[in-house]
N, CA, C and O atoms as a Tinker XYZ file with bonds, in Angstrom:
   340  protein
     1  N      0.841000   -1.187000    0.000000    73     2
     2  CA     0.000000    0.000000    0.000000    64     1     3
     3  C      0.881000    1.244000    0.000000    63     2     4     5
     4  O      1.850000    1.312000    0.756000    81     3
     5  N      0.566000    2.205000   -0.818000    73     3     6
     6  CA     1.387000    3.398000   -0.972000    64     5     7
     7  C      1.496000    4.213000    0.303000    63     6     8     9
     8  O      2.561000    4.765000    0.577000    81     7
     9  N      0.444000    4.309000    1.087000    73     7    10
    10  CA     0.499000    5.070000    2.339000    64     9    11
    11  C      1.499000    4.440000    3.305000    63    10    12    13
    12  O      2.201000    5.156000    4.018000    81    11
    13  N      1.571000    3.111000    3.338000    73    11    14
    14  CA     2.558000    2.427000    4.176000    64    13    15
    15  C      3.972000    2.766000    3.729000    63    14    16    17
    16  O      4.851000    2.975000    4.565000    81    15
    17  N      4.202000    2.821000    2.428000    73    15    18
    18  CA     5.519000    3.172000    1.878000    64    17    19
    19  C      5.903000    4.589000    2.306000    63    18    20    21
    20  O      7.041000    4.827000    2.710000    81    19
    21  N      4.966000    5.522000    2.221000    73    19    22
    22  CA     5.228000    6.901000    2.621000    64    21    23
    23  C      5.552000    6.991000    4.105000    63    22    24    25
    24  O      6.493000    7.684000    4.493000    81    23
    25  N      4.781000    6.296000    4.940000    73    23    26
    26  CA     5.036000    6.309000    6.374000    64    25    27
    27  C      6.389000    5.688000    6.714000    63    26    28    29
    28  O      7.087000    6.167000    7.607000    81    27
    29  N      6.758000    4.624000    6.002000    73    27    30
    30  CA     8.059000    3.998000    6.212000    64    29    31
    31  C      9.190000    4.948000    5.817000    63    30    32    33
    32  O     10.206000    5.032000    6.506000    81    31
    33  N      9.008000    5.661000    4.709000    73    31    34
    34  CA    10.005000    6.641000    4.264000    64    33    35
    35  C     10.187000    7.740000    5.300000    63    34    36    37
    36  O     11.317000    8.063000    5.663000    81    35
    37  N      9.091000    8.318000    5.781000    73    35    38
    38  CA     9.166000    9.393000    6.776000    64    37    39
    39  C      9.850000    8.892000    8.046000    63    38    40    41
    40  O     10.684000    9.598000    8.614000    81    39
    41  N      9.515000    7.706000    8.491000    73    39    42
    42  CA    10.140000    7.142000    9.691000    64    41    43
    43  C     11.634000    6.922000    9.490000    63    42    44    45
    44  O     12.435000    7.266000   10.358000    81    43
    45  N     12.010000    6.353000    8.352000    73    43    46
    46  CA    13.431000    6.089000    8.078000    64    45    47
    47  C     14.223000    7.383000    7.924000    63    46    48    49
    48  O     15.328000    7.500000    8.452000    81    47
    49  N     13.668000    8.347000    7.209000    73    47    50
    50  CA    14.371000    9.610000    7.013000    64    49    51
    51  C     14.495000   10.390000    8.319000    63    50    52    53
    52  O     15.551000   10.957000    8.601000    81    51
    53  N     13.443000   10.425000    9.107000    73    51    54
    54  CA    13.524000   11.148000   10.377000    64    53    55
    55  C     14.545000   10.504000   11.304000    63    54    56    57
    56  O     15.239000   11.200000   12.045000    81    55
    57  N     14.641000    9.167000   11.267000    73    55    58
    58  CA    15.664000    8.483000   12.052000    64    57    59
    59  C     17.051000    8.812000   11.526000    63    58    60    61
    60  O     17.958000    9.108000   12.303000    81    59
    61  N     17.220000    8.762000   10.202000    73    59    62
    62  CA    18.520000    9.051000    9.593000    64    61    63
    63  C     18.974000   10.472000    9.908000    63    62    64    65
    64  O     20.157000   10.709000   10.157000    81    63
    65  N     18.035000   11.419000    9.898000    73    63    66
    66  CA    18.356000   12.821000   10.169000    64    65    67
    67  C     18.348000   13.149000   11.660000    63    66    68    69
    68  O     18.648000   14.275000   12.058000    81    67
    69  N     18.003000   12.160000   12.478000    73    67    70
    70  CA    17.950000   12.330000   13.931000    64    69    71
    71  C     17.026000   13.471000   14.341000    63    70    72    73
    72  O     17.408000   14.360000   15.102000    81    71
    73  N     15.810000   13.426000   13.822000    73    71    74
    74  CA    14.784000   14.406000   14.187000    64    73    75
    75  C     13.543000   13.684000   14.690000    63    74    76    77
    76  O     13.184000   12.616000   14.195000    81    75
    77  N     12.909000   14.274000   15.661000    73    75    78
    78  CA    11.680000   13.722000   16.227000    64    77    79
    79  C     10.503000   14.268000   15.433000    63    78    80    81
    80  O     10.285000   15.479000   15.401000    81    79
    81  N      9.748000   13.392000   14.795000    73    79    82
    82  CA     8.606000   13.832000   13.999000    64    81    83
    83  C      7.275000   13.521000   14.682000    63    82    84    85
    84  O      6.224000   13.520000   14.041000    81    83
    85  N      7.331000   13.262000   15.974000    73    83    86
    86  CA     6.101000   13.027000   16.720000    64    85    87
    87  C      5.177000   14.225000   16.555000    63    86    88    89
    88  O      5.571000   15.363000   16.811000    81    87
    89  N      3.977000   13.971000   16.137000    73    87    90
    90  CA     2.994000   15.042000   15.954000    64    89    91
    91  C      3.071000   15.739000   14.611000    63    90    92    93
    92  O      2.314000   16.678000   14.366000    81    91
    93  N      3.973000   15.302000   13.726000    73    91    94
    94  CA     4.076000   15.916000   12.404000    64    93    95
    95  C      2.810000   15.624000   11.600000    63    94    96    97
    96  O      2.376000   14.477000   11.490000    81    95
    97  N      2.241000   16.662000   11.055000    73    95    98
    98  CA     1.066000   16.516000   10.194000    64    97    99
    99  C      1.557000   16.399000    8.756000    63    98   100   101
   100  O      1.689000   17.400000    8.051000    81    99
   101  N      1.824000   15.169000    8.328000    73    99   102
   102  CA     2.379000   14.972000    6.993000    64   101   103
   103  C      1.402000   15.418000    5.912000    63   102   104   105
   104  O      1.825000   15.890000    4.856000    81   103
   105  N      0.125000   15.279000    6.156000    73   103   106
   106  CA    -0.847000   15.701000    5.143000    64   105   107
   107  C     -0.783000   17.210000    4.927000    63   106   108   109
   108  O     -0.905000   17.676000    3.795000    81   107
   109  N     -0.596000   17.969000    5.990000    73   107   110
   110  CA    -0.482000   19.420000    5.837000    64   109   111
   111  C      0.763000   19.782000    5.026000    63   110   112   113
   112  O      0.723000   20.695000    4.202000    81   111
   113  N      1.859000   19.073000    5.255000    73   111   114
   114  CA     3.077000   19.322000    4.493000    64   113   115
   115  C      2.885000   18.936000    3.025000    63   114   116   117
   116  O      3.354000   19.635000    2.126000    81   115
   117  N      2.200000   17.832000    2.792000    73   115   118
   118  CA     1.892000   17.432000    1.414000    64   117   119
   119  C      0.972000   18.447000    0.737000    63   118   120   121
   120  O      1.082000   18.699000   -0.463000    81   119
   121  N      0.076000   19.016000    1.514000    73   119   122
   122  CA    -0.813000   20.043000    0.965000    64   121   123
   123  C     -0.029000   21.287000    0.539000    63   122   124   125
   124  O     -0.333000   21.898000   -0.485000    81   123
   125  N      0.993000   21.660000    1.340000    73   123   126
   126  CA     1.850000   22.789000    0.963000    64   125   127
   127  C      2.536000   22.477000   -0.367000    63   126   128   129
   128  O      2.577000   23.319000   -1.263000    81   127
   129  N      3.068000   21.271000   -0.487000    73   127   130
   130  CA     3.740000   20.867000   -1.724000    64   129   131
   131  C      2.772000   20.890000   -2.904000    63   130   132   133
   132  O      3.111000   21.374000   -3.984000    81   131
   133  N      1.580000   20.369000   -2.695000    73   131   134
   134  CA     0.570000   20.354000   -3.769000    64   133   135
   135  C      0.217000   21.771000   -4.206000    63   134   136   137
   136  O      0.138000   22.085000   -5.394000    81   135
   137  N      0.010000   22.600000   -3.208000    73   135   138
   138  CA    -0.372000   23.978000   -3.528000    64   137   139
   139  C      0.751000   24.707000   -4.264000    63   138   140   141
   140  O      0.494000   25.431000   -5.226000    81   139
   141  N      1.984000   24.523000   -3.821000    73   139   142
   142  CA     3.120000   25.162000   -4.497000    64   141   143
   143  C      3.263000   24.632000   -5.919000    63   142   144   145
   144  O      3.504000   25.404000   -6.847000    81   143
   145  N      3.117000   23.340000   -6.092000    73   143   146
   146  CA     3.266000   22.739000   -7.422000    64   145   147
   147  C      2.186000   23.210000   -8.385000    63   146   148   149
   148  O      2.462000   23.466000   -9.557000    81   147
   149  N      0.970000   23.322000   -7.896000    73   147   150
   150  CA    -0.144000   23.681000   -8.770000    64   149   151
   151  C     -0.287000   25.183000   -8.963000    63   150   152   153
   152  O     -0.713000   25.655000  -10.017000    81   151
   153  N      0.079000   25.920000   -7.922000    73   151   154
   154  CA    -0.125000   27.364000   -8.009000    64   153   155
   155  C      1.099000   28.112000   -8.513000    63   154   156   157
   156  O      0.958000   29.186000   -9.099000    81   155
   157  N      2.279000   27.582000   -8.303000    73   155   158
   158  CA     3.505000   28.249000   -8.732000    64   157   159
   159  C      4.061000   27.488000   -9.928000    63   158   160   161
   160  O      3.884000   27.899000  -11.075000    81   159
   161  N      4.718000   26.405000   -9.655000    73   159   162
   162  CA     5.213000   25.485000  -10.669000    64   161   163
   163  C      5.741000   24.265000   -9.942000    63   162   164   165
   164  O      6.037000   24.328000   -8.749000    81   163
   165  N      5.858000   23.178000  -10.640000    73   163   166
   166  CA     6.208000   21.913000  -10.002000    64   165   167
   167  C      7.484000   21.983000   -9.159000    63   166   168   169
   168  O      7.495000   21.453000   -8.048000    81   167
   169  N      8.554000   22.613000   -9.641000    73   167   170
   170  CA     9.767000   22.664000   -8.816000    64   169   171
   171  C      9.600000   23.437000   -7.509000    63   170   172   173
   172  O     10.445000   23.333000   -6.620000    81   171
   173  N      8.550000   24.190000   -7.386000    73   171   174
   174  CA     8.320000   24.932000   -6.146000    64   173   175
   175  C      7.942000   24.008000   -4.988000    63   174   176   177
   176  O      8.132000   24.367000   -3.826000    81   175
   177  N      7.417000   22.841000   -5.288000    73   175   178
   178  CA     6.964000   21.930000   -4.228000    64   177   179
   179  C      8.095000   21.501000   -3.301000    63   178   180   181
   180  O      7.976000   21.678000   -2.089000    81   179
   181  N      9.186000   20.944000   -3.822000    73   179   182
   182  CA    10.249000   20.560000   -2.899000    64   181   183
   183  C     10.906000   21.756000   -2.232000    63   182   184   185
   184  O     11.331000   21.670000   -1.080000    81   183
   185  N     10.991000   22.868000   -2.944000    73   183   186
   186  CA    11.569000   24.059000   -2.331000    64   185   187
   187  C     10.697000   24.564000   -1.195000    63   186   188   189
   188  O     11.203000   25.009000   -0.165000    81   187
   189  N      9.416000   24.497000   -1.380000    73   187   190
   190  CA     8.500000   24.941000   -0.329000    64   189   191
   191  C      8.622000   24.072000    0.919000    63   190   192   193
   192  O      8.684000   24.586000    2.036000    81   191
   193  N      8.656000   22.769000    0.726000    73   191   194
   194  CA     8.746000   21.895000    1.892000    64   193   195
   195  C     10.100000   22.031000    2.569000    63   194   196   197
   196  O     10.196000   21.942000    3.793000    81   195
   197  N     11.144000   22.246000    1.781000    73   195   198
   198  CA    12.456000   22.497000    2.371000    64   197   199
   199  C     12.423000   23.754000    3.224000    63   198   200   201
   200  O     12.875000   23.746000    4.369000    81   199
   201  N     11.900000   24.810000    2.679000    73   199   202
   202  CA    11.884000   26.074000    3.407000    64   201   203
   203  C     11.014000   26.005000    4.652000    63   202   204   205
   204  O     11.317000   26.648000    5.657000    81   203
   205  N      9.953000   25.244000    4.597000    73   203   206
   206  CA     9.129000   25.037000    5.796000    64   205   207
   207  C      9.967000   24.375000    6.888000    63   206   208   209
   208  O      9.975000   24.825000    8.034000    81   207
   209  N     10.653000   23.328000    6.531000    73   207   210
   210  CA    11.495000   22.635000    7.496000    64   209   211
   211  C     12.648000   23.482000    7.983000    63   210   212   213
   212  O     12.987000   23.461000    9.167000    81   211
   213  N     13.252000   24.226000    7.074000    73   211   214
   214  CA    14.373000   25.072000    7.444000    64   213   215
   215  C     13.934000   26.160000    8.415000    63   214   216   217
   216  O     14.603000   26.422000    9.415000    81   215
   217  N     12.829000   26.775000    8.115000    73   215   218
   218  CA    12.317000   27.818000    9.008000    64   217   219
   219  C     11.990000   27.257000   10.384000    63   218   220   221
   220  O     12.220000   27.915000   11.398000    81   219
   221  N     11.454000   26.046000   10.419000    73   219   222
   222  CA    11.087000   25.422000   11.695000    64   221   223
   223  C     12.316000   25.051000   12.521000    63   222   224   225
   224  O     12.250000   25.028000   13.750000    81   223
   225  N     13.415000   24.766000   11.873000    73   223   226
   226  CA    14.589000   24.323000   12.605000    64   225   227
   227  C     15.769000   25.267000   12.562000    63   226   228   229
   228  O     16.883000   24.875000   12.910000    81   227
   229  N     15.553000   26.502000   12.145000    73   227   230
   230  CA    16.644000   27.437000   11.898000    64   229   231
   231  C     17.429000   27.865000   13.136000    63   230   232   233
   232  O     18.372000   28.648000   13.020000    81   231
   233  N     17.077000   27.390000   14.266000    73   231   234
   234  CA    17.727000   27.860000   15.481000    64   233   235
   235  C     19.084000   27.227000   15.764000    63   234   236   237
   236  O     19.601000   27.377000   16.871000    81   235
   237  N     19.679000   26.522000   14.798000    73   235   238
   238  CA    20.878000   25.786000   15.164000    64   237   239
   239  C     22.075000   25.895000   14.263000    63   238   240   241
   240  O     22.840000   26.854000   14.364000    81   239
   241  N     22.254000   24.949000   13.396000    73   239   242
   242  CA    23.528000   24.729000   12.734000    64   241   243
   243  C     23.717000   25.461000   11.414000    63   242   244   245
   244  O     24.772000   25.324000   10.796000    81   243
   245  N     22.767000   26.210000   10.974000    73   243   246
   246  CA    22.909000   26.970000    9.734000    64   245   247
   247  C     22.996000   26.091000    8.507000    63   246   248   249
   248  O     22.471000   24.978000    8.482000    81   247
   249  N     23.668000   26.607000    7.486000    73   247   250
   250  CA    23.721000   25.911000    6.206000    64   249   251
   251  C     24.506000   24.604000    6.261000    63   250   252   253
   252  O     24.210000   23.679000    5.505000    81   251
   253  N     25.495000   24.512000    7.138000    73   251   254
   254  CA    26.248000   23.263000    7.242000    64   253   255
   255  C     25.324000   22.121000    7.634000    63   254   256   257
   256  O     25.423000   21.023000    7.086000    81   255
   257  N     24.436000   22.370000    8.569000    73   255   258
   258  CA    23.472000   21.354000    8.980000    64   257   259
   259  C     22.493000   21.015000    7.876000    63   258   260   261
   260  O     22.109000   19.857000    7.708000    81   259
   261  N     22.088000   22.029000    7.123000    73   259   262
   262  CA    21.172000   21.797000    6.006000    64   261   263
   263  C     21.863000   20.939000    4.950000    63   262   264   265
   264  O     21.263000   19.996000    4.433000    81   263
   265  N     23.100000   21.249000    4.628000    73   263   266
   266  CA    23.829000   20.471000    3.624000    64   265   267
   267  C     23.978000   19.020000    4.061000    63   266   268   269
   268  O     23.819000   18.105000    3.253000    81   267
   269  N     24.282000   18.813000    5.330000    73   267   270
   270  CA    24.424000   17.449000    5.838000    64   269   271
   271  C     23.097000   16.690000    5.724000    63   270   272   273
   272  O     23.061000   15.543000    5.278000    81   271
   273  N     22.010000   17.350000    6.134000    73   271   274
   274  CA    20.695000   16.710000    6.048000    64   273   275
   275  C     20.320000   16.417000    4.600000    63   274   276   277
   276  O     19.756000   15.363000    4.307000    81   275
   277  N     20.629000   17.341000    3.696000    73   275   278
   278  CA    20.335000   17.099000    2.278000    64   277   279
   279  C     21.111000   15.895000    1.761000    63   278   280   281
   280  O     20.568000   15.073000    1.023000    81   279
   281  N     22.374000   15.790000    2.145000    73   279   282
   282  CA    23.187000   14.653000    1.699000    64   281   283
   283  C     22.620000   13.346000    2.229000    63   282   284   285
   284  O     22.526000   12.363000    1.494000    81   283
   285  N     22.243000   13.331000    3.496000    73   283   286
   286  CA    21.675000   12.115000    4.080000    64   285   287
   287  C     20.360000   11.741000    3.402000    63   286   288   289
   288  O     20.126000   10.574000    3.086000    81   287
   289  N     19.498000   12.746000    3.179000    73   287   290
   290  CA    18.210000   12.481000    2.546000    64   289   291
   291  C     18.395000   11.965000    1.126000    63   290   292   293
   292  O     17.710000   11.037000    0.695000    81   291
   293  N     19.331000   12.580000    0.403000    73   291   294
   294  CA    19.584000   12.149000   -0.971000    64   293   295
   295  C     20.111000   10.716000   -1.011000    63   294   296   297
   296  O     19.659000    9.899000   -1.813000    81   295
   297  N     21.066000   10.426000   -0.140000    73   295   298
   298  CA    21.622000    9.073000   -0.106000    64   297   299
   299  C     20.544000    8.047000    0.232000    63   298   300   301
   300  O     20.484000    6.980000   -0.380000    81   299
   301  N     19.699000    8.367000    1.200000    73   299   302
   302  CA    18.635000    7.440000    1.569000    64   301   303
   303  C     17.639000    7.271000    0.424000    63   302   304   305
   304  O     17.206000    6.157000    0.132000    81   303
   305  N     17.281000    8.368000   -0.215000    73   303   306
   306  CA    16.329000    8.294000   -1.327000    64   305   307
   307  C     16.878000    7.441000   -2.465000    63   306   308   309
   308  O     16.155000    6.629000   -3.042000    81   307
   309  N     18.158000    7.626000   -2.784000    73   307   310
   310  CA    18.749000    6.862000   -3.887000    64   309   311
   311  C     18.848000    5.375000   -3.544000    63   310   312   313
   312  O     18.810000    4.524000   -4.432000    81   311
   313  N     18.975000    5.071000   -2.264000    73   311   314
   314  CA    19.081000    3.676000   -1.834000    64   313   315
   315  C     17.730000    3.054000   -1.498000    63   314   316   317
   316  O     17.640000    1.844000   -1.286000    81   315
   317  N     16.678000    3.873000   -1.448000    73   315   318
   318  CA    15.350000    3.385000   -1.039000    64   317   319
   319  C     14.823000    2.383000   -2.055000    63   318   320   321
   320  O     14.860000    2.648000   -3.257000    81   319
   321  N     14.331000    1.231000   -1.592000    73   319   322
   322  CA    13.823000    0.227000   -2.543000    64   321   323
   323  C     12.581000    0.730000   -3.277000    63   322   324   325
   324  O     11.712000    1.374000   -2.691000    81   323
   325  N     12.520000    0.427000   -4.549000    73   323   326
   326  CA    11.374000    0.809000   -5.367000    64   325   327
   327  C     10.189000   -0.080000   -5.040000    63   326   328   329
   328  O     10.336000   -1.284000   -4.834000    81   327
   329  N      9.013000    0.527000   -4.996000    73   327   330
   330  CA     7.786000   -0.227000   -4.768000    64   329   331
   331  C      7.486000   -1.047000   -6.019000    63   330   332   333
   332  O      7.616000   -0.551000   -7.138000    81   331
   333  N      7.090000   -2.283000   -5.830000    73   331   334
   334  CA     6.740000   -3.141000   -6.974000    64   333   335
   335  C      5.497000   -2.589000   -7.659000    63   334   336   337
   336  O      4.523000   -2.213000   -7.006000    81   335
   337  N      5.549000   -2.547000   -8.970000    73   335   338
   338  CA     4.411000   -2.024000   -9.741000    64   337   339
   339  C      3.327000   -3.050000   -9.898000    63   338   340
   340  O      2.301000   -2.774000  -10.520000    81   339
């Protein structure tokens, strides 16, 4: 089921990035992405969700922390098993 895959991804990524996502409203974040993609342009969706997360966590490590998190997320995404069609 696709929803299970999404929940597994969020759990694995939050663990990899060492962030607590308890109480995260993933649907609201997906809605931001949908709205940015449809109202601005498709590439705005990932940028919007990034900026939401960055703004929420900006109290710490600056761009070095963002770069590290991006590298971890990218590596995990590239290694993530594809769902069977």
